[in-house]
Backbone as CSV, one residue per row, in Angstrom:
resi,resn,N_x,N_y,N_z,CA_x,CA_y,CA_z,C_x,C_y,C_z
1,MET,38.356,-139.068,-14.381,38.844,-138.295,-15.519,38.377,-138.966,-16.806
2,SER,37.778,-138.190,-17.698,37.235,-138.751,-18.921,38.350,-139.137,-19.882
3,THR,37.977,-140.055,-20.796,38.945,-140.511,-21.797,39.368,-139.374,-22.712
4,SER,38.415,-138.522,-23.091,38.725,-137.404,-23.985,39.686,-136.413,-23.323
5,PHE,39.524,-136.221,-21.983,40.404,-135.293,-21.258,41.824,-135.846,-21.213
6,ARG,41.938,-137.166,-20.964,43.262,-137.782,-20.934,43.919,-137.703,-22.300
7,ARG,43.155,-137.910,-23.331,43.708,-137.846,-24.680,44.192,-136.435,-25.013
8,SER,43.425,-135.440,-24.592,43.833,-134.051,-24.866,45.119,-133.711,-24.119
9,ASN,45.256,-134.221,-22.877,46.484,-133.992,-22.114,47.684,-134.651,-22.792
10,LEU,47.478,-135.898,-23.250,48.557,-136.606,-23.946,48.952,-135.877,-25.216
11,LEU,47.967,-135.326,-25.910,48.255,-134.583,-27.135,49.063,-133.322,-26.836
12,ILE,48.703,-132.636,-25.756,49.439,-131.427,-25.360,50.883,-131.774,-25.003
13,TYR,51.061,-132.856,-24.223,52.417,-133.282,-23.838,53.229,-133.657,-25.077
14,ALA,52.607,-134.376,-26.003,53.317,-134.801,-27.215,53.736,-133.599,-28.046
15,LEU,52.845,-132.641,-28.202,53.177,-131.442,-28.969,54.280,-130.643,-28.290
16,THR,54.229,-130.571,-26.947,55.263,-129.852,-26.194,56.630,-130.489,-26.406
17,VAL,56.672,-131.827,-26.352,57.937,-132.547,-26.552,58.468,-132.329,-27.964
18,ILE,57.582,-132.381,-28.952,58.002,-132.199,-30.352,58.548,-130.791,-30.578
19,VAL,57.820,-129.776,-30.082,58.272,-128.390,-30.242,59.597,-128.179,-29.510
20,GLY,59.697,-128.725,-28.280,60.939,-128.601,-27.521,62.114,-129.243,-28.239
21,ALA,61.889,-130.426,-28.815,62.962,-131.114,-29.545,63.404,-130.297,-30.757
22,LEU,62.449,-129.675,-31.461,62.796,-128.862,-32.622,63.594,-127.622,-32.216
23,VAL,63.238,-127.036,-31.076,63.960,-125.848,-30.595,65.386,-126.213,-30.186
24,LEU,65.549,-127.374,-29.548,66.863,-127.791,-29.060,67.710,-128.454,-30.132
25,LEU,67.119,-128.796,-31.259,67.824,-129.567,-32.286,69.130,-128.929,-32.762
26,PRO,69.191,-127.612,-33.041,70.465,-127.041,-33.499,71.597,-127.222,-32.490
27,THR,71.292,-127.047,-31.217,72.321,-127.205,-30.187,72.708,-128.662,-30.022
28,LEU,71.732,-129.556,-30.074,72.037,-130.986,-29.969,72.884,-131.445,-31.148
29,ARG,72.605,-130.908,-32.336,73.399,-131.253,-33.517,74.841,-130.759,-33.358
30,TRP,74.986,-129.532,-32.821,76.332,-128.990,-32.588,77.097,-129.834,-31.573
31,LEU,76.433,-130.236,-30.491,77.078,-131.066,-29.483,77.537,-132.394,-30.076
32,ALA,76.663,-133.026,-30.856,77.011,-134.315,-31.455,78.215,-134.176,-32.383
33,ASN,78.261,-133.095,-33.142,79.391,-132.874,-34.047,80.685,-132.653,-33.267
34,GLU,80.606,-131.916,-32.149,81.780,-131.681,-31.316,82.277,-132.981,-30.681
35,TRP,81.356,-133.799,-30.208,81.767,-135.075,-29.608,82.469,-135.960,-30.637
36,TRP,82.056,-135.831,-31.885,82.634,-136.669,-32.947,83.992,-136.142,-33.411
37,SER,84.138,-134.801,-33.446,85.322,-134.209,-34.070,86.319,-133.592,-33.092
38,ASN,85.893,-133.280,-31.876,86.757,-132.618,-30.894,87.364,-133.668,-29.970
39,ASP,88.677,-133.875,-30.080,89.340,-134.916,-29.288,89.249,-134.658,-27.792
40,TYR,89.127,-133.401,-27.395,89.070,-133.078,-25.980,87.727,-133.462,-25.356
41,TYR,86.705,-133.658,-26.190,85.366,-133.945,-25.669,84.742,-135.175,-26.316
42,SER,85.575,-136.117,-26.706,85.041,-137.358,-27.278,84.256,-138.161,-26.245
43,HIS,84.498,-137.871,-24.957,83.757,-138.546,-23.892,82.358,-137.950,-23.702
44,GLY,82.074,-136.834,-24.372,80.825,-136.109,-24.134,79.579,-136.915,-24.398
45,VAL,79.652,-137.863,-25.340,78.472,-138.665,-25.664,78.039,-139.527,-24.482
46,LEU,78.965,-139.840,-23.575,78.638,-140.673,-22.423,78.015,-139.874,-21.274
47,VAL,78.255,-138.572,-21.252,77.803,-137.750,-20.127,76.281,-137.764,-19.969
48,PRO,75.473,-137.555,-21.039,74.013,-137.610,-20.861,73.531,-138.986,-20.383
49,LEU,74.213,-140.050,-20.812,73.817,-141.395,-20.380,74.058,-141.569,-18.887
50,VAL,75.200,-141.082,-18.397,75.503,-141.166,-16.963,74.515,-140.325,-16.169
51,SER,74.239,-139.113,-16.653,73.272,-138.245,-15.968,71.883,-138.878,-15.932
52,ALA,71.471,-139.500,-17.043,70.155,-140.149,-17.093,70.081,-141.307,-16.101
53,PHE,71.180,-142.058,-15.960,71.190,-143.170,-15.008,71.012,-142.664,-13.578
54,PHE,71.779,-141.627,-13.202,71.665,-141.084,-11.852,70.287,-140.473,-11.622
55,ALA,69.742,-139.788,-12.633,68.405,-139.201,-12.493,67.365,-140.282,-12.274
56,TRP,67.490,-141.392,-12.992,66.548,-142.503,-12.838,66.640,-143.107,-11.441
57,ARG,67.851,-143.185,-10.877,68.016,-143.739,-9.544,67.540,-142.789,-8.446
58,LEU,67.604,-141.487,-8.710,67.358,-140.514,-7.657,66.002,-139.828,-7.741
59,LEU,65.355,-139.911,-8.907,64.088,-139.200,-9.075,63.082,-139.682,-8.040
60,PRO,62.577,-138.781,-7.208,61.651,-139.196,-6.144,60.388,-139.817,-6.716
61,ARG,60.059,-140.948,-6.190,58.827,-141.624,-6.587,57.764,-141.381,-5.510
62,GLY,56.610,-140.878,-5.933,55.561,-140.584,-4.968,55.781,-139.293,-4.221
63,GLU,56.776,-138.474,-4.619,57.070,-137.216,-3.938,56.884,-136.024,-4.868
64,ARG,56.062,-136.188,-5.850,55.894,-135.123,-6.836,55.099,-133.976,-6.243
65,ARG,55.761,-132.802,-6.172,55.125,-131.605,-5.647,55.447,-130.448,-6.584
66,PRO,54.678,-130.324,-7.644,54.962,-129.286,-8.645,55.054,-127.904,-8.017
67,SER,55.930,-127.076,-8.584,56.122,-125.723,-8.068,56.124,-124.737,-9.229
68,ASN,55.287,-123.734,-9.132,55.240,-122.709,-10.169,56.500,-121.847,-10.199
69,LEU,57.314,-121.936,-9.124,58.573,-121.192,-9.116,59.492,-121.658,-10.246
70,GLY,59.319,-122.921,-10.634,60.133,-123.434,-11.724,59.917,-122.704,-13.033
71,LEU,58.737,-122.053,-13.173,58.456,-121.309,-14.399,59.410,-120.129,-14.577
72,PHE,59.832,-119.512,-13.448,60.771,-118.390,-13.544,62.110,-118.856,-14.114
73,LEU,62.589,-120.001,-13.626,63.830,-120.553,-14.160,63.664,-120.977,-15.614
74,LEU,62.505,-121.550,-15.923,62.238,-121.952,-17.299,62.297,-120.758,-18.255
75,VAL,61.630,-119.670,-17.888,61.591,-118.485,-18.749,62.992,-117.887,-18.892
76,ALA,63.722,-117.780,-17.763,65.064,-117.194,-17.803,66.010,-118.050,-18.643
77,ALA,65.963,-119.379,-18.441,66.830,-120.283,-19.199,66.472,-120.271,-20.685
78,LEU,65.171,-120.193,-20.991,64.742,-120.148,-22.385,65.235,-118.871,-23.061
79,ALA,65.191,-117.749,-22.333,65.686,-116.484,-22.895,67.183,-116.575,-23.188
80,VAL,67.950,-117.129,-22.228,69.390,-117.300,-22.434,69.645,-118.210,-23.625
81,TYR,68.884,-119.282,-23.697,69.070,-120.249,-24.784,68.812,-119.612,-26.150
82,LEU,67.698,-118.913,-26.281,67.329,-118.339,-27.583,68.302,-117.239,-28.011
83,ILE,68.719,-116.397,-27.056,69.678,-115.332,-27.385,70.998,-115.944,-27.855
84,ALA,71.481,-116.944,-27.100,72.730,-117.601,-27.479,72.597,-118.324,-28.811
85,LEU,71.439,-118.919,-29.060,71.218,-119.643,-30.309,71.245,-118.697,-31.504
86,PHE,70.605,-117.551,-31.375,70.587,-116.579,-32.464,71.984,-116.000,-32.715
87,GLN,72.810,-115.950,-31.656,74.178,-115.462,-31.800,75.139,-116.574,-32.209
88,ARG,74.606,-117.787,-32.371,75.412,-118.966,-32.705,76.484,-119.247,-31.654
89,ALA,76.218,-118.842,-30.427,77.099,-119.171,-29.300,76.584,-120.477,-28.702
90,TYR,76.917,-121.583,-29.351,76.289,-122.849,-29.023,76.680,-123.373,-27.638
91,PHE,77.881,-123.050,-27.187,78.252,-123.540,-25.862,77.442,-122.823,-24.780
92,LEU,77.118,-121.543,-25.005,76.231,-120.845,-24.071,74.800,-121.361,-24.191
93,ALA,74.385,-121.668,-25.414,73.061,-122.254,-25.610,72.953,-123.594,-24.887
94,SER,74.053,-124.340,-24.853,74.047,-125.624,-24.145,73.813,-125.427,-22.652
95,PHE,74.426,-124.389,-22.079,74.177,-124.087,-20.670,72.719,-123.673,-20.452
96,GLY,72.188,-122.901,-21.402,70.775,-122.536,-21.312,69.881,-123.765,-21.374
97,MET,70.249,-124.740,-22.207,69.476,-125.983,-22.305,69.486,-126.740,-20.989
98,ILE,70.639,-126.783,-20.322,70.710,-127.440,-19.013,69.819,-126.711,-18.008
99,GLY,69.818,-125.384,-18.080,68.922,-124.606,-17.223,67.462,-124.920,-17.497
100,LEU,67.120,-125.144,-18.768,65.751,-125.542,-19.117,65.375,-126.859,-18.458
101,PHE,66.289,-127.829,-18.499,66.013,-129.115,-17.864,65.784,-128.943,-16.365
102,ALA,66.612,-128.084,-15.731,66.445,-127.836,-14.295,65.097,-127.179,-14.012
103,GLY,64.699,-126.229,-14.865,63.409,-125.577,-14.680,62.245,-126.538,-14.842
104,ILE,62.363,-127.477,-15.781,61.310,-128.477,-15.978,61.165,-129.357,-14.745
105,VAL,62.315,-129.793,-14.185,62.286,-130.624,-12.973,61.645,-129.856,-11.830
106,TRP,62.028,-128.608,-11.657,61.482,-127.792,-10.565,59.987,-127.595,-10.729
107,TYR,59.556,-127.333,-11.959,58.139,-127.072,-12.203,57.287,-128.331,-12.064
108,LEU,57.757,-129.458,-12.574,56.949,-130.681,-12.578,57.052,-131.477,-11.292
109,TRP,58.233,-131.467,-10.631,58.430,-132.315,-9.446,58.680,-131.541,-8.161
110,GLY,59.048,-130.267,-8.256,59.225,-129.469,-7.054,60.672,-129.263,-6.650
111,GLY,60.862,-128.450,-5.619,62.192,-128.083,-5.154,62.981,-129.252,-4.590
112,ALA,62.301,-130.164,-3.876,62.997,-131.313,-3.304,63.602,-132.187,-4.401
113,ALA,62.855,-132.392,-5.469,63.356,-133.186,-6.595,64.528,-132.483,-7.270
114,LEU,64.455,-131.153,-7.380,65.549,-130.397,-7.990,66.830,-130.552,-7.177
115,ARG,66.709,-130.528,-5.857,67.898,-130.712,-5.010,68.460,-132.112,-5.160
116,ARG,67.586,-133.109,-5.250,68.059,-134.483,-5.407,68.748,-134.694,-6.753
117,LEU,68.279,-133.997,-7.759,68.820,-134.163,-9.101,69.876,-133.111,-9.440
118,ALA,70.378,-132.420,-8.418,71.356,-131.354,-8.669,72.601,-131.896,-9.364
119,PHE,73.116,-133.043,-8.917,74.327,-133.570,-9.553,74.081,-134.049,-10.976
120,PRO,73.051,-134.877,-11.240,72.829,-135.280,-12.635,72.673,-134.102,-13.587
121,LEU,72.032,-133.023,-13.114,71.865,-131.851,-13.968,73.186,-131.104,-14.142
122,ALA,73.902,-130.902,-13.030,75.176,-130.183,-13.103,76.220,-130.971,-13.885
123,PHE,76.155,-132.295,-13.816,77.133,-133.131,-14.509,77.049,-132.943,-16.022
124,LEU,75.890,-132.517,-16.529,75.736,-132.281,-17.961,76.694,-131.206,-18.472
125,ILE,77.216,-130.379,-17.575,78.173,-129.348,-17.983,79.397,-129.986,-18.630
126,PHE,79.749,-131.198,-18.194,80.946,-131.856,-18.719,80.780,-132.289,-20.180
127,MET,79.580,-132.238,-20.705,79.386,-132.603,-22.111,79.553,-131.401,-23.032
128,VAL,79.665,-130.193,-22.462,79.717,-128.961,-23.250,81.170,-128.585,-23.532
129,PRO,81.599,-128.591,-24.794,82.967,-128.174,-25.130,83.173,-126.684,-24.833
130,LEU,84.128,-126.385,-23.986,84.432,-125.000,-23.643,85.474,-124.448,-24.614
131,PRO,85.281,-123.246,-25.132,86.172,-122.729,-26.182,87.600,-122.500,-25.720
132,PHE,87.806,-122.236,-24.421,89.161,-121.932,-23.969,90.023,-123.176,-23.788
133,VAL,89.422,-124.371,-23.796,90.200,-125.590,-23.576,91.181,-125.813,-24.715
134,GLU,90.670,-125.831,-25.934,91.550,-126.060,-27.078,92.536,-124.919,-27.253
135,ALA,92.112,-123.688,-26.955,93.005,-122.537,-27.088,94.150,-122.587,-26.082
136,SER,93.940,-123.275,-24.960,94.966,-123.358,-23.920,95.938,-124.505,-24.139
137,SER,95.690,-125.326,-25.154,96.490,-126.545,-25.314,97.949,-126.241,-25.662
138,LEU,98.198,-125.293,-26.566,99.577,-125.013,-26.966,100.390,-124.380,-25.835
139,PRO,99.890,-123.332,-25.137,100.656,-122.815,-23.989,100.903,-123.884,-22.927
140,MET,99.899,-124.736,-22.699,100.063,-125.814,-21.731,101.114,-126.813,-22.206
141,ALA,101.143,-127.070,-23.511,102.136,-127.991,-24.067,103.545,-127.432,-23.905
142,MET,103.722,-126.133,-24.125,105.030,-125.502,-23.951,105.480,-125.562,-22.496
143,PHE,104.553,-125.320,-21.593,104.851,-125.406,-20.159,105.272,-126.828,-19.786
144,THR,104.512,-127.817,-20.265,104.832,-129.216,-19.971,106.165,-129.615,-20.588
145,GLY,106.402,-129.199,-21.846,107.650,-129.532,-22.517,108.855,-128.944,-21.812
146,ASN,108.746,-127.705,-21.321,109.849,-127.074,-20.605,110.184,-127.811,-19.315
147,LEU,109.160,-128.093,-18.509,109.402,-128.768,-17.237,109.894,-130.200,-17.449
148,SER,109.330,-130.885,-18.445,109.758,-132.258,-18.719,111.208,-132.298,-19.186
149,SER,111.584,-131.323,-20.025,112.965,-131.261,-20.512,113.938,-130.971,-19.375
150,LYS,113.556,-130.084,-18.471,114.418,-129.793,-17.326,114.560,-131.019,-16.427
151,ALA,113.487,-131.800,-16.327,113.544,-133.008,-15.510,114.538,-134.013,-16.081
152,VAL,114.512,-134.221,-17.406,115.449,-135.178,-18.003,116.854,-134.599,-18.069
153,GLN,116.980,-133.266,-18.138,118.303,-132.653,-18.048,118.929,-132.914,-16.691
154,ALA,118.102,-132.866,-15.649,118.606,-133.149,-14.298,119.078,-134.586,-14.163
155,LEU,118.562,-135.475,-15.011,118.984,-136.878,-14.994,120.199,-137.121,-15.888
156,GLY,120.732,-136.044,-16.496,121.947,-136.183,-17.283,121.754,-136.258,-18.773
157,MET,120.507,-136.133,-19.276,120.276,-136.186,-20.724,120.672,-134.877,-21.375
158,ASP,121.177,-134.960,-22.583,121.575,-133.789,-23.347,120.366,-133.296,-24.140
159,VAL,119.655,-132.333,-23.576,118.431,-131.807,-24.172,118.518,-130.291,-24.240
160,ILE,118.137,-129.739,-25.392,118.089,-128.289,-25.570,116.663,-127.900,-25.935
161,VAL,116.128,-126.928,-25.207,114.751,-126.484,-25.432,114.768,-125.050,-25.936
162,ASN,114.045,-124.803,-27.026,113.916,-123.457,-27.584,112.469,-123.273,-28.026
163,GLY,111.654,-122.697,-27.146,110.226,-122.560,-27.430,109.557,-123.919,-27.465
164,THR,108.986,-124.263,-28.618,108.349,-125.572,-28.759,109.296,-126.619,-29.343
165,ALA,110.525,-126.191,-29.676,111.499,-127.112,-30.267,112.344,-127.766,-29.176
166,VAL,112.476,-129.078,-29.265,113.295,-129.850,-28.334,114.343,-130.600,-29.154
167,THR,115.600,-130.373,-28.821,116.684,-130.991,-29.566,117.364,-132.057,-28.719
168,LEU,117.384,-133.278,-29.237,118.098,-134.397,-28.639,119.340,-134.693,-29.485
169,PRO,120.291,-135.442,-28.950,121.478,-135.772,-29.746,121.152,-136.477,-31.064
170,ASN,120.051,-137.237,-31.081,119.725,-138.014,-32.278,118.426,-137.588,-32.954
171,ALA,117.830,-136.469,-32.514,116.542,-136.085,-33.102,116.184,-134.653,-32.739
172,ASN,115.373,-134.050,-33.613,114.780,-132.744,-33.351,113.270,-132.926,-33.240
173,LEU,112.715,-132.519,-32.110,111.292,-132.730,-31.851,110.585,-131.391,-31.676
174,VAL,109.273,-131.407,-31.879,108.433,-130.237,-31.650,107.339,-130.616,-30.667
175,VAL,107.218,-129.836,-29.606,106.179,-130.076,-28.604,104.866,-129.539,-29.153
176,GLY,103.948,-130.431,-29.482,102.670,-130.035,-30.058,101.573,-129.955,-29.020
177,ALA,100.386,-129.542,-29.481,99.244,-129.390,-28.576,98.863,-130.710,-27.919
178,GLN,99.139,-131.838,-28.606,98.771,-133.134,-28.052,99.583,-133.480,-26.810
179,CYS,100.685,-132.735,-26.577,101.515,-132.976,-25.395,101.052,-132.171,-24.186
180,SER,99.994,-131.393,-24.339,99.547,-130.520,-23.251,98.969,-131.298,-22.073
181,GLY,98.389,-132.460,-22.359,97.734,-133.230,-21.307,96.325,-132.763,-21.007
182,LEU,95.842,-131.742,-21.740,94.502,-131.220,-21.461,93.419,-132.252,-21.743
183,ARG,93.650,-133.087,-22.740,92.665,-134.131,-23.027,92.512,-135.064,-21.831
184,SER,93.647,-135.441,-21.235,93.598,-136.313,-20.059,92.989,-135.603,-18.865
185,ILE,93.301,-134.303,-18.725,92.772,-133.545,-17.595,91.254,-133.447,-17.673
186,VAL,90.728,-133.128,-18.864,89.275,-132.996,-19.035,88.583,-134.337,-18.789
187,ALA,89.132,-135.418,-19.384,88.516,-136.737,-19.215,88.623,-137.219,-17.774
188,LEU,89.801,-137.009,-17.152,89.990,-137.455,-15.778,89.103,-136.674,-14.821
189,PHE,88.982,-135.375,-15.035,88.144,-134.549,-14.170,86.686,-134.983,-14.257
190,THR,86.243,-135.362,-15.463,84.879,-135.854,-15.640,84.671,-137.163,-14.890
191,LEU,85.631,-138.080,-15.026,85.538,-139.372,-14.355,85.597,-139.220,-12.845
192,VAL,86.444,-138.327,-12.376,86.595,-138.130,-10.929,85.343,-137.501,-10.333
193,ALA,84.663,-136.637,-11.092,83.406,-136.061,-10.596,82.399,-137.163,-10.294
194,VAL,82.298,-138.154,-11.177,81.405,-139.298,-10.937,81.890,-140.106,-9.745
195,PHE,83.193,-140.349,-9.713,83.774,-141.154,-8.629,83.519,-140.508,-7.259
196,ALA,83.747,-139.188,-7.172,83.536,-138.493,-5.903,82.060,-138.497,-5.504
197,TYR,81.173,-138.536,-6.487,79.738,-138.517,-6.187,79.247,-139.870,-5.677
198,VAL,79.770,-140.939,-6.225,79.239,-142.267,-5.876,79.844,-142.838,-4.608
199,ILE,80.995,-142.318,-4.164,81.574,-142.841,-2.928,80.903,-142.185,-1.727
200,ASP,80.901,-142.901,-0.632,80.289,-142.421,0.603,81.378,-141.808,1.473
201,GLY,81.203,-140.559,1.842,82.201,-139.881,2.660,81.833,-138.438,2.873
202,PRO,82.554,-137.740,3.730,82.265,-136.324,3.992,82.550,-135.467,2.772
203,TRP,81.888,-134.330,2.701,81.986,-133.469,1.522,83.405,-132.965,1.302
204,TYR,84.140,-132.694,2.412,85.481,-132.149,2.243,86.435,-133.187,1.664
205,SER,86.202,-134.477,1.951,87.026,-135.525,1.346,86.779,-135.599,-0.155
206,LYS,85.500,-135.511,-0.537,85.157,-135.541,-1.960,85.741,-134.335,-2.692
207,LEU,85.663,-133.157,-2.058,86.217,-131.952,-2.673,87.720,-132.080,-2.865
208,LEU,88.401,-132.636,-1.862,89.850,-132.821,-1.964,90.205,-133.775,-3.100
209,ILE,89.406,-134.829,-3.272,89.655,-135.793,-4.354,89.498,-135.122,-5.715
210,VAL,88.443,-134.314,-5.858,88.210,-133.624,-7.133,89.333,-132.632,-7.427
211,LEU,89.730,-131.847,-6.419,90.790,-130.859,-6.625,92.131,-131.522,-6.904
212,ALA,92.356,-132.695,-6.312,93.622,-133.394,-6.522,93.761,-133.931,-7.938
213,ALA,92.647,-134.056,-8.657,92.698,-134.617,-10.015,93.541,-133.752,-10.944
214,ILE,93.499,-132.429,-10.777,94.222,-131.540,-11.689,95.739,-131.673,-11.528
215,PRO,96.298,-131.502,-10.309,97.760,-131.658,-10.198,98.238,-133.067,-10.514
216,ILE,97.445,-134.080,-10.179,97.844,-135.454,-10.492,97.904,-135.661,-12.002
217,ALA,96.907,-135.121,-12.726,96.902,-135.250,-14.185,98.068,-134.489,-14.810
218,ILE,98.375,-133.291,-14.298,99.481,-132.494,-14.837,100.817,-133.183,-14.579
219,LEU,101.026,-133.660,-13.345,102.280,-134.348,-13.013,102.414,-135.644,-13.805
220,GLY,101.303,-136.359,-13.969,101.337,-137.594,-14.746,101.716,-137.336,-16.192
221,ASN,101.185,-136.240,-16.761,101.522,-135.918,-18.150,102.974,-135.473,-18.279
222,MET,103.465,-134.733,-17.287,104.872,-134.335,-17.308,105.785,-135.556,-17.252
223,PHE,105.441,-136.509,-16.419,106.235,-137.725,-16.339,106.161,-138.499,-17.653
224,ARG,104.990,-138.489,-18.294,104.834,-139.178,-19.580,105.714,-138.540,-20.645
225,VAL,105.702,-137.192,-20.745,106.518,-136.508,-21.741,107.999,-136.718,-21.456
226,SER,108.373,-136.690,-20.171,109.770,-136.939,-19.808,110.198,-138.334,-20.233
227,SER,109.352,-139.309,-19.962,109.684,-140.683,-20.353,109.703,-140.834,-21.869
228,LEU,108.858,-140.053,-22.564,108.856,-140.088,-24.027,110.192,-139.584,-24.586
229,LEU,110.713,-138.510,-23.980,112.022,-137.997,-24.387,113.117,-139.019,-24.099
230,TRP,113.002,-139.689,-22.969,114.010,-140.694,-22.608,113.989,-141.856,-23.602
231,VAL,112.778,-142.312,-23.986,112.656,-143.395,-24.965,113.220,-142.950,-26.311
232,ALA,112.909,-141.704,-26.732,113.423,-141.202,-28.007,114.937,-141.105,-27.997
233,ASP,115.510,-140.735,-26.851,116.959,-140.599,-26.756,117.662,-141.958,-26.763
234,ASN,117.023,-142.972,-26.174,117.674,-144.272,-26.037,117.320,-145.262,-27.138
235,TRP,116.085,-145.200,-27.659,115.655,-146.177,-28.656,115.244,-145.551,-29.989
236,GLY,115.318,-144.240,-30.081,115.021,-143.593,-31.336,113.609,-143.022,-31.405
237,VAL,113.438,-142.104,-32.356,112.161,-141.400,-32.503,111.048,-142.352,-32.925
238,ASP,111.357,-143.313,-33.776,110.325,-144.243,-34.246,109.727,-145.031,-33.092
239,ALA,110.577,-145.532,-32.217,110.085,-146.290,-31.058,109.262,-145.406,-30.132
240,ALA,109.700,-144.152,-29.980,109.004,-143.244,-29.061,107.635,-142.842,-29.576
241,PHE,107.548,-142.513,-30.868,106.307,-141.941,-31.388,105.434,-142.955,-32.126
242,THR,105.999,-144.081,-32.517,105.192,-145.095,-33.193,104.497,-146.001,-32.199
243,TYR,105.187,-146.315,-31.104,104.639,-147.254,-30.134,104.362,-146.591,-28.778
244,TYR,105.381,-146.036,-28.183,105.251,-145.523,-26.822,104.238,-144.379,-26.730
245,HIS,104.291,-143.447,-27.677,103.413,-142.282,-27.643,101.940,-142.682,-27.698
246,ASP,101.627,-143.696,-28.505,100.225,-144.070,-28.718,99.609,-144.786,-27.535
247,TYR,100.412,-145.537,-26.791,99.855,-146.381,-25.731,100.149,-145.874,-24.318
248,SER,101.158,-145.032,-24.171,101.521,-144.577,-22.826,100.457,-143.682,-22.218
249,GLY,99.697,-142.938,-23.075,98.666,-142.054,-22.546,97.616,-142.805,-21.749
250,ILE,97.194,-143.953,-22.247,96.186,-144.761,-21.541,96.742,-145.260,-20.214
251,ILE,98.010,-145.698,-20.242,98.633,-146.239,-19.031,98.732,-145.171,-17.950
252,PHE,99.201,-143.976,-18.319,99.344,-142.911,-17.329,97.993,-142.395,-16.854
253,PHE,96.982,-142.446,-17.708,95.626,-142.065,-17.290,95.129,-143.020,-16.206
254,LEU,95.336,-144.314,-16.410,94.923,-145.310,-15.421,95.701,-145.156,-14.122
255,ILE,97.003,-144.851,-14.231,97.813,-144.652,-13.028,97.304,-143.449,-12.241
256,ALA,96.960,-142.359,-12.954,96.441,-141.165,-12.288,95.135,-141.473,-11.564
257,PHE,94.269,-142.240,-12.210,92.994,-142.573,-11.561,93.208,-143.494,-10.361
258,LEU,94.153,-144.414,-10.466,94.478,-145.282,-9.331,95.018,-144.465,-8.162
259,CYS,95.773,-143.414,-8.451,96.261,-142.533,-7.383,95.100,-141.865,-6.653
260,LEU,94.064,-141.483,-7.410,92.901,-140.851,-6.791,92.089,-141.863,-5.981
261,ILE,92.030,-143.097,-6.444,91.371,-144.143,-5.663,92.123,-144.367,-4.356
262,LEU,93.459,-144.373,-4.435,94.276,-144.520,-3.218,94.045,-143.355,-2.266
263,LEU,93.931,-142.142,-2.812,93.651,-140.976,-1.979,92.308,-141.123,-1.285
264,ALA,91.298,-141.603,-1.998,89.980,-141.830,-1.391,90.067,-142.866,-0.281
265,TRP,90.868,-143.896,-0.499,91.034,-144.933,0.522,91.703,-144.364,1.756
266,LEU,92.711,-143.503,1.570,93.395,-142.876,2.702,92.472,-141.927,3.459
267,LEU,91.514,-141.343,2.739,90.554,-140.434,3.369,89.344,-141.185,3.929
268,ARG,89.433,-142.515,3.911,88.382,-143.392,4.453,87.055,-143.265,3.708
269,SER,87.123,-142.928,2.440,85.936,-142.933,1.576,86.019,-144.189,0.722
270,ARG,85.604,-145.307,1.299,85.866,-146.605,0.689,84.611,-147.337,0.242
271,ASN,83.447,-146.806,0.552,82.185,-147.489,0.218,81.381,-146.650,-0.766
272,LEU,80.496,-147.352,-1.489,79.605,-146.661,-2.419,78.341,-146.213,-1.698
273,ARG,77.724,-145.168,-2.197,76.486,-144.672,-1.603,75.374,-145.701,-1.747
274,ALA,74.654,-145.929,-0.668,73.600,-146.960,-0.667,72.425,-146.571,-1.559
275,ASP,72.140,-145.273,-1.689,70.961,-144.852,-2.469,71.184,-144.956,-3.968
276,LEU,72.426,-145.256,-4.390,72.698,-145.404,-5.809,72.836,-146.855,-6.230
277,LEU,72.819,-147.756,-5.284,72.984,-149.184,-5.610,71.669,-149.780,-6.103
């Protein structure tokens, strides 16, 4: 291969990368802003790094078999991306961008590489802020507040619940969106997806671990809110919301994840995958 031919190929690749980056820039800017400002997706900045690590470990070396079938996915994903971009539906554009990455892998490395990289590509979905998450926070908070209040009522506490208002003998509280637990659910579900992928075990055990993350996170948040009411009733609102509220979330998140690790151990999924080490 002549030097001039190699240089022309490098120039084409460089121009393709530059044009692609310019096309994706509005969506990447939106994602970065969401990761910075959206509390439910502050973990999003880590998702591409995790996906890149797994892709680097799994990308077949010496198995490159380009497939023109990838062009169909590329064209379809590009159409979805551009339509969503023009409509300013950035979360849909983000899905189109992930489809573009999948089409590039299929076209340049082939179907076998696409199957191997299915998880790193699919995991990128966790970096995309979904519009219904934040909208669901207040109804979820009311649901959690009601059940938590009934739990402490069963323990003998004098609690009155009226919508989002919770009345204690020494304080009047309002159940806000931050009490929904959705932030913990989204972050825990993301972490558990990685955990289920890296452990060695049958697919049904991994699926059970992933599905168990949701009820464990919900129950953990209910217990946290119940304990918050108990602290407010016994030590006052300042102690509950100045100290306990700020630090208990991390503790209950760790407890929930430890419960999932215990579940994996009970399901005999105790080792890491050898191909990822």
